[in-house]
KOLGU-624428 format. One line per field, with one value per residue (C-alpha): residue number from 0; residue in one letter; x, y, z. Coordinates in steps of 0.001 Angstrom, whole numbers, plus 500000, padded with zeros to 6 digits. Example, Ala and Ser with C-alpha at 12.3 -4.5 7.8 and 13.67 -1.06 7.14 Angstrom:
<recs>
num: [0_1] .
residu: [A_S] .
x: [512300_513670] .
y: [495500_498940] .
z: [507800_507140] .
</recs>
This chain:
<recs>
num: [0_1_2_3_4_5_6_7_8_9_10_11_12_13_14_15_16_17_18_19_20_21_22_23_24_25_26_27_28_29_30_31_32_33_34_35_36_37_38_39_40_41_42_43_44_45_46_47_48_49_50_51_52_53_54_55_56_57_58_59_60_61_62_63_64_65_66_67_68_69_70_71_72_73_74_75_76_77_78_79_80_81_82_83_84_85_86_87_88_89_90_91_92_93_94_95_96_97_98_99_100_101_102_103_104_105_106_107_108_109_110_111_112_113_114_115_116_117_118_119_120_121_122_123_124_125_126_127_128_129_130_131_132_133_134_135_136_137_138_139_140_141_142_143_144_145_146_147_148_149_150_151_152_153_154_155_156_157_158_159_160_161_162_163_164_165_166_167_168_169_170_171_172_173_174_175_176_177_178_179_180_181_182_183_184_185_186_187_188_189_190_191_192_193_194_195_196_197_198_199_200_201_202_203_204_205_206_207_208_209_210_211_212_213_214_215_216_217_218_219_220_221_222_223_224_225_226_227_228_229_230_231_232_233_234_235_236_237_238_239_240_241_242_243_244_245_246_247_248_249_250_251_252_253_254_255_256_257_258_259_260_261_262_263_264_265_266_267_268_269_270_271_272_273_274_275_276_277_278_279_280_281_282_283_284_285_286_287_288_289_290_291_292_293_294_295_296_297_298_299_300_301_302_303_304_305_306_307_308_309_310_311_312_313_314_315_316_317_318_319_320_321_322_323_324_325_326_327_328_329_330_331_332_333_334_335_336_337_338_339_340_341_342_343_344_345_346_347_348_349_350_351_352_353_354_355_356_357_358_359_360_361_362_363_364_365_366_367_368_369_370_371_372_373_374_375_376_377_378_379_380_381_382_383_384_385_386_387_388_389_390_391_392_393_394_395_396_397_398_399_400_401_402_403_404_405_406_407_408_409_410_411_412_413_414_415_416_417_418_419_420_421_422_423_424_425_426_427_428_429_430_431_432_433_434_435_436_437_438_439_440_441_442_443_444_445_446_447_448_449_450_451_452_453_454_455_456_457_458_459_460_461_462_463_464_465_466_467_468_469_470_471_472_473_474_475_476_477] .
residu: [M_R_Y_A_L_L_T_Y_V_C_C_P_V_C_R_G_E_L_A_C_F_I_A_S_E_K_S_T_S_I_S_P_F_V_A_E_R_A_L_R_A_P_I_A_G_A_A_F_A_P_S_P_S_F_H_S_P_S_P_L_A_A_R_L_T_A_L_G_S_A_A_A_P_E_R_N_R_E_A_A_V_E_S_G_L_L_I_C_G_E_C_A_R_W_F_P_I_L_D_T_L_P_E_L_L_P_D_H_L_R_D_A_G_R_D_K_A_L_L_E_T_L_A_A_T_L_P_S_D_V_R_A_M_L_R_A_P_D_N_G_S_G_A_D_D_A_G_A_H_Y_K_R_A_E_I_G_V_A_S_K_V_D_D_P_Y_R_F_F_G_P_G_Y_S_A_P_F_N_P_G_N_T_E_F_T_L_Y_L_I_S_L_F_G_N_V_V_R_L_L_G_V_D_G_K_S_S_Q_A_A_V_V_I_D_S_G_C_G_Y_A_W_T_T_E_W_L_A_K_S_G_L_E_A_I_G_V_D_I_T_R_T_Y_L_E_I_G_M_K_R_I_G_E_S_G_P_H_L_V_V_A_D_V_E_H_L_P_I_V_E_D_C_A_D_A_V_L_A_F_E_S_F_H_H_L_P_N_R_S_A_A_M_A_G_Y_A_R_A_L_H_D_G_G_A_A_V_L_A_E_P_G_G_A_H_E_E_A_A_V_S_K_D_T_M_Q_K_F_G_I_L_E_K_G_M_E_H_E_D_I_E_D_Y_I_A_G_S_A_F_A_A_P_E_M_H_Y_V_L_H_V_S_R_A_D_L_E_R_G_I_T_Q_A_A_A_W_R_H_S_L_F_H_G_H_I_F_R_I_R_K_S_A_S_I_T_A_P_P_R_E_G_S_T_A_D_A_A_E_G_G_A_R_V_P_I_D_T_L_R_Q_L_D_A_E_L_R_R_T_I_A_E_L_H_E_V_K_I_D_L_R_D_A_R_I_A_A_T_D_A_T_Q_K_I_E_A_M_Q_R_S_A_F_W_R_A_R_E_A_W_V_W_L_A_S_L_F_G_S_D_R_G_Q_V_R] .
x: [108599_107461_110716_108125_107472_110785_110215_107938_109151_110975_111851_109284_111005_113601_111758_114786_115577_116071_118422_117479_119902_118403_119732_117154_114913_112003_110897_106767_104538_103896_100961_098958_097915_101430_103581_105270_108639_110110_113051_115270_114448_117920_119677_119464_121779_122374_123162_121608_119461_119886_120702_118074_119452_120109_119664_121852_125666_127097_129553_126424_124916_127840_128906_125204_124979_128264_126889_123811_123144_122828_118701_116857_113567_111579_112634_109728_107001_109784_110890_110263_112127_112189_114325_116477_117270_116016_118520_117858_121020_120628_119325_121131_118035_117453_114288_113328_111729_110523_108339_108181_106283_108560_108124_108798_107690_108818_111493_109363_107030_109061_109815_113582_114657_113194_114875_118118_118371_117773_120707_122300_121334_122310_125619_127721_126458_126109_129045_131168_131407_127470_126580_129112_127675_123570_121520_120184_116878_115463_112830_112550_112160_108668_107504_105988_103191_100279_098392_101322_099267_096354_099087_100768_097899_096492_099860_099357_095850_097134_098158_094876_092271_091045_089517_091624_089913_086829_088468_090687_088480_087201_090436_090626_087438_086852_084914_083116_081529_080442_076385_076382_075011_073941_077366_078940_076704_077451_080940_081152_078394_079995_083753_081743_080617_083406_085752_084365_085968_088817_089224_091472_089033_090484_093889_095169_096496_098450_099614_097629_098785_096845_097091_095262_095287_094694_093833_093511_093179_093441_090570_090051_094443_093751_090424_092072_095052_092905_091641_094406_096004_099017_097774_099720_098929_099801_098262_100104_099191_101319_099366_096330_098461_099929_096440_095917_099050_098061_094192_095789_098440_101221_099784_099203_099218_102082_101502_103552_103546_103239_101924_099989_100797_104693_103471_106525_106034_107778_106469_103855_103994_099968_096743_094361_094300_091890_090607_088115_086745_089987_090875_088715_090986_094312_094871_097056_094403_096381_099403_097679_096198_099566_101004_098416_098986_102591_102574_099069_100055_098180_094365_094051_091884_091808_088476_087238_084712_083507_081594_080202_080893_078546_080332_082782_079049_078233_078666_080490_082573_083029_083811_087045_088151_087725_088742_091981_093032_092003_090793_087061_086445_084122_083837_081834_082625_083869_086260_087523_088089_089805_092016_093345_093844_096929_097542_097633_093449_090797_086997_086666_083498_080292_079013_075882_074439_070755_067396_064545_060945_060612_058047_061584_063326_060675_059990_063939_066862_067733_070564_068045_066972_069810_070216_067358_067621_071124_072424_075019_075069_078686_080089_081767_084745_086998_089447_091510_095131_095639_098838_096650_096554_100144_101141_103003_106830_108820_110763_113944_113372_113628_111677_110336_105769_106352_108649_106378_103822_101030_099195_096075_096507_094502_092614_091518_090309_088783_086964_085503_084800_082403_081016_080201_078879_076269_075103_074274_072641_070394_069319_068888_066126_065054_064279_062772_060323_059494_058842_056933_054820_054353_053274_050903_049105_049036_047036_045260_043861_043309_040910_039089_039055_037555_034746_033753_033047_030660_027279_027125_029241_026594_023363_024667_025593_021636_020979_023086_021763_018316_018064_019535_016996_014344_016633_017205_020657_020168_022140_025550_028706_029553] .
y: [681102_678078_678000_678393_681268_682972_682286_684926_687784_690763_693807_695973_699089_697956_694660_692964_689383_688090_686025_684123_683921_681661_682030_679485_676735_674890_671529_671004_668992_667276_668731_668131_671546_672757_672688_669024_670863_674531_674875_677260_675197_674243_671363_671310_672775_675604_679395_680398_679349_678918_682290_683350_684495_688682_690909_693083_692603_694066_692953_692163_690093_688191_687473_686191_683788_682328_681441_679928_676623_673120_672787_670554_670997_668454_670203_672383_670255_669166_672833_676649_679749_680474_683986_685329_688268_688564_690790_692662_691309_695077_697984_696311_696543_693713_692966_690570_686722_687020_683843_682317_685669_687826_691468_693600_696910_699771_701966_704645_701520_699505_699423_700672_700211_696173_695967_697155_694972_692038_692869_692916_689522_688077_689588_686352_683969_686524_686914_690109_691157_690766_692791_695892_696089_695969_699274_700785_701892_705483_705868_709670_708300_708518_711741_710856_708775_710754_708390_706928_708321_705316_702302_703685_703888_699678_698915_699773_698951_697013_700533_701992_698584_699085_695343_693159_689938_691271_693510_690606_687842_686864_686343_683186_681351_683945_683465_681863_684537_683290_684842_686920_683956_686351_687696_684676_683058_686752_686327_682810_683128_686374_684718_681407_683858_685855_683086_681443_685165_684715_682125_679608_677070_674809_675007_672069_671347_674650_675922_678755_681615_683701_687054_687352_691108_693190_689443_690387_687433_685595_683313_683191_682407_679177_678347_679243_676915_674300_674300_673329_677473_678556_681044_684478_686561_690237_692902_695391_694831_691795_691243_690328_687625_686551_685587_684109_682014_680396_679443_677590_675945_674790_673671_677905_679260_681695_685290_688310_691603_694361_697769_696193_699806_698650_695033_692426_690260_689471_690165_688020_685717_685027_683587_686209_688600_688954_691924_690849_692951_695253_697634_700343_700507_702054_705615_705220_702664_703638_701938_699320_698446_698706_696823_693938_693956_694087_690962_689577_687150_688353_687650_687002_688857_691342_690641_693285_692702_695699_698450_701469_705022_705694_703666_706522_708020_704632_705378_702207_703909_707132_705681_703528_706180_708877_706137_703594_706317_703878_704836_703789_704273_702946_702982_703123_701687_704717_705503_702043_703509_705923_703333_701330_704106_704113_700521_697120_696460_696385_698112_697124_694816_694714_691520_691422_688624_689148_687462_687372_686906_684904_688632_690650_688497_689306_692821_692754_693631_697638_698536_700183_696463_694801_697226_696596_692458_691804_689271_691420_695281_695842_695541_693393_693830_691953_693912_692115_692285_692684_692332_694697_697608_699245_699806_703787_702422_702212_706002_705425_703017_703369_701212_702259_702295_700675_697778_694520_696067_698613_698618_700765_703565_702932_706633_704948_701797_702996_706158_702600_700650_703561_704464_700370_700123_703264_701612_698326_700144_702173_698459_697118_700272_700181_696349_696868_699386_697261_694325_696874_697530_693719_693261_696042_695093_691622_692740_694867_692114_689678_692113_692573_689019_688815_691636_689340_686592_688629_688182_691728_691854_688924_691060_693845_692374_690770_694461_695293_692346_693365_696848_696385_694474_697221_700066_701448_703706_703213_700549_702246_702695_706751] .
z: [843326_840835_838389_835304_835821_835274_830869_832050_833905_832927_834746_834961_834076_830643_830387_830297_831011_834433_836522_838960_842175_844459_848387_849634_848212_849677_848691_847389_847067_843488_842171_839185_838839_838395_834806_835536_833610_833065_831106_833776_836805_838010_839095_842738_845239_842371_843955_839620_838012_834429_832663_830437_826620_827479_824255_825632_826016_829853_831958_834123_831639_830654_834789_835288_832313_833319_836924_835755_836124_834120_834351_835417_834277_835763_839067_838752_840601_843454_844281_844137_845491_849250_848935_846656_844198_839994_838428_834812_833138_831337_833465_836443_838877_841483_842819_846026_845820_849815_851050_847593_846491_843664_843324_840648_841107_839875_841621_843600_844589_846464_850150_850370_854285_853699_850340_851544_854656_852455_850170_853285_854580_851397_851102_852531_849574_846666_844670_845424_842137_840552_844118_843020_839569_841315_840521_843706_843901_842935_845074_844000_840793_839326_839187_835791_837594_838533_840146_842776_845911_845394_844594_848028_848972_847878_848727_853014_852856_855688_858143_857701_858661_861905_862234_859725_860482_859135_856112_855097_856475_852967_851412_853332_851818_848652_846298_849469_851546_854686_855593_851985_849867_847240_846369_846172_843779_841593_841963_841230_837824_836758_836959_835105_831751_831327_831703_828230_827026_827225_824545_826465_826529_823351_823970_825446_829257_831012_826571_827224_829581_830920_832896_835589_836538_840154_841418_844755_846684_843252_843893_840619_839230_841596_839224_836153_837366_838640_834830_833349_832754_832502_835519_836122_838860_839409_842122_843537_847073_848818_851668_849706_847187_851047_851963_849007_849649_852862_851605_848153_849742_847687_844431_843881_840059_839888_841596_841561_843303_840680_839113_836310_835069_834592_833491_833813_831650_828743_825812_822754_825732_826692_825103_827271_830263_832729_835211_837249_839491_838976_836396_837755_840864_838488_837644_833914_832127_828552_829903_831653_828266_826706_828777_827787_824152_824413_826764_824070_820903_818338_818699_822398_824049_827786_829046_831532_834144_835283_837627_835863_835099_837995_840119_841660_842913_845233_848782_849267_846508_848166_851982_850311_848487_851372_853846_852198_849394_846677_843478_842333_838879_836632_832413_829916_826084_824732_827961_826675_823222_824861_827108_823715_821815_820287_821247_819040_820152_817880_818640_822094_822576_824753_825957_827989_830120_830038_831027_828565_828293_824570_824058_824473_821721_819458_820048_820054_822053_821986_824236_826900_827306_827568_830748_832005_831707_832382_835235_836246_837163_835888_832349_830596_827951_825223_823517_821294_819903_816127_813656_811527_814006_813909_817386_818113_817534_821148_822017_819494_817256_813458_812337_808016_808416_804689_805368_805824_803765_804234_807492_807767_810261_813657_813881_810374_811238_814599_812503_810176_813572_815174_811833_810683_814455_814071_810707_811755_814721_812144_811402_814105_814643_811260_811636_815203_813119_810587_812860_814545_812129_811343_814603_814239_811026_811857_815515_813764_810987_813424_815522_811877_811668_815173_814543_810993_813115_815605_815939_815638_812655_810934_811724_810523_806601_806748_807350_804899_801940_802756_802368_799232_798280_798724_797328_801271_801722_805299_805074_803156_804704_805819] .
</recs>
């Protein structure tokens, strides 16, 4: 774990600041893709990284503050934490760092036996008074997590795999899939189109922070980091991240084992969130969206590239759910509206990447046409955090609703936005009708002009003229 990550992570349960106990450190090769400095990088040989500013005073927080090392920001590229603990100064929970990979899971999703064994191995180096104040994980918690069985299935997916090489093999070369050029190019093309929607391409080098939610083998996180961004990959399956780390090497991005529904990222730190073919595995999507909104700066965007509502009916999805117990449930625009209800997000945008002809453009692109001409078989959504939308206050909050000026209630804003989108859609249909009428009138005019230029028409006009000379009514148009 690189020390720069300490700036961004927090307790997944109480969202308190985390101290870092360093059981062992490893030297790393210097990489231009890793942030040059980290405010909480310690001096060499320190047992604790520099302490954060704990918001709530407690005996543990005071002790951790006293144990904190002096800072040596330039060491971020030189070393990483190989093993150790992340300790919450507020609720006294602790979380393991194993083989440079931190785990920030809520109590009911942790490996209790493994974590207990780790704590025992650290007994000789961890101050006894600190250890005495630590809170043991409550593995009986999580009764309110209705989707916990899906999450445990993902955490333990390796135990259900018959052929590990075939199942996990693509992770060692991701996004490149040997023998499947079409899927490889699809992934790269989709990523290339989605990443522009993050809105971070104008940021200075490593200034923009992007959370890669459900990053899997972390190739998207890797590409974001190598593009000059401070990328943080989050996934609940440790096996996927470990494979990604083997592929990437020491110059990799920040990776964290965590539950996206209990996102362990501090408030107001991220410029964008990416969910690339991952959000459809989440059971409680409203909780995930609330976490995104909390972590994002005002104006920051969450971008989702996900399958549509029919996804769970596909044979491969049914097979995955039955064999591995992993949730496979797609989504539509109205579903996204439901997921963000009550959070500080503006109305969702739906983006299309189309392959159309000039004639298609002249006829106008309706939603049905957009589906028909889309280059990708899923959906692309973007949702922006907006300070003008009032999110529900945290439990126990005494904030005055009138403080800081009146704000429009979120339900009213959503109603106005829905009405606006309906009006725009109706105007678009009227525009298409007028265009069709104009095209039909033009076609009729061209046909009449062509007919008037024909030999038959000229002969008929001559006959009418002759008939008029002799007073006959045979040439009159009836």
